[in-house]
N, C-alpha and C positions, 0 to 999 in steps of 0.2 A: 727731227727731235734731237736734243742734246742731252744724252744720258751720261751720268758720271761713269768713270771707269769701274767703280764699285758695283754699280747696278748691272753693268755687263757681266761682271764677275759673278754676282749672285745668280743671274740668269744662266750663265754658263755652268755654274756649279749645280744648279737645279736640273738643267738639261742633262748633264752628265749623270746625275743621280737617277733620273728616270729612264736612262738607256738600258739599265739592267732589268728592270721590271716596272710595271705600272705602279704609280703611287697616288695617294690621295693628297688633296690640298694640305691637310694637316700634317701629313708625313713630310712633305716638302718644306713647309714652314718650320717644323721642328728641326729638321736637318740644317736648314739655313741659319736658324737661331743658334744652333749648336756650333756652327762654323763662325759665328760672331758677326753676321750681317745685321745691318740696322733694319728696323721694322719697315721703313719706307722702301728700302731696297728689296726686301722680301716681298712686299706687296706688289711692286712693279714686276718682279720676276714671276710671281704666281699669276698675275694678270696676263702677262705675255704668254705663259704656258697655256692658260685657259683659252686665250684668244686663238692660239695656233692649234688648239685641239689636243694638246698633249696631256691635259688633265680633264678627264671626263669621269665623274664619280659614278654615274649610272653604269657605264661600261666596266668600271673597276668592280663595282658590287656584283654585276652579272658574272664576270669572269671568276671572281673569288667564290661565289656561290657554286658555280658550275664545277669548279675544281675541288670543292670541299663537301658537296652535298651527299656524297656516298661514304663519307668518313665521320661527319660531325652532325650533331643535332641542330634543330632550328634555333634554340636558345644560344648555343655556343657560336654559331655563325653570326647571329644578330649582335651578340655582345662583342665579338672580335671586329666586326665592321664598325660598330659604334666607337670602339676604342681607337680605330683608325681615323675617326673624325667624320664619318658619314652620317648624314641626317637620317633620323628614324623613318621618315616617309620614303626616302630613297631605298632604304633597306627593305621595308615592307613591300614596296612596289616591285622590287627585283625578286624577292622571295616568292611573291605571288605568281611570277612568270614560270615557275617550275612546278611540275607535278611531283610533289614532295611527300612521300610517305615515310615517316620515321620508323614505323613498324617494319616496313619492307627493308629499309636500310639496316636496321638492327638484325633482322632475320638473316640477311645476306652476310653480315659480319659474323654472326654466330656460326653460320654454316662454313665460312672460310677460315675463321680464326679459332673457334672454340669447338670444333667438331669432335675432337678427341677428349674433351673434358667430361668428367663424371657429373652429369646434371642432377644426380640424386644427392650429392654432397652439399650440405647447406653452406659450408665455408666457401666452397667453389662458386656457388650461386651468388653469395654476397660479393665476391670479387668481380664476378661478371656484371652484377648490377652497378658496382662502383665504377667499373671500366666505362660503361655507357653513360652513367651520370656525369662523369668528368668530361665527357665529350658533348654534353649539352642535351642529351635525350631526356624526355620526360619520364617520370616513374611509371605512369600508366602505359605508355608505349613500350617501355622496356619489359614490363610485366606481361603485357599482351603478346609481344613477339617471343618472349622466352617461353611462355605457356604453349604457344603454337609450335615452337621449335621442339620443345620437349615431347609434345604429343606426336609430332611427325617422326621424330627419331625413335620414339618408343614403338611406333607402328612398324618402322623398318626393322628394328631388332626383334620384334615379335614374329616377323615373317619367316 
């Protein structure tokens, strides 16, 4: 095949870009557009990367979820993956592969990060709710985990 020098350059740039960490197809396309490559050169580069197995969006979603599942909520993970150009079906499929309990995650974060907080102070509770809401946890799960945590810590203090 006779590819132009620009196409090799777009491919080389894309290859360099993914050596640091996995990227989605959209992220690579955006980076190559930013660098000024033509749409046809970008398409060829992305096709070659997919053909060689350097772009695999299922693996990307799995790795991303695995590294963030203990820090972020379902909604935040979903929206961040969607913003990176992943298809909603891929996101749902990969999220379903994890035994994911938002309440347990919230409880663990409460225990490690907020153990010294005064849980009877309403202002402090609002800050805690906001902290978890910004990370994509649902209000119901935040409320349930916080109630459970407050109940368990109250029992410990009563002993």
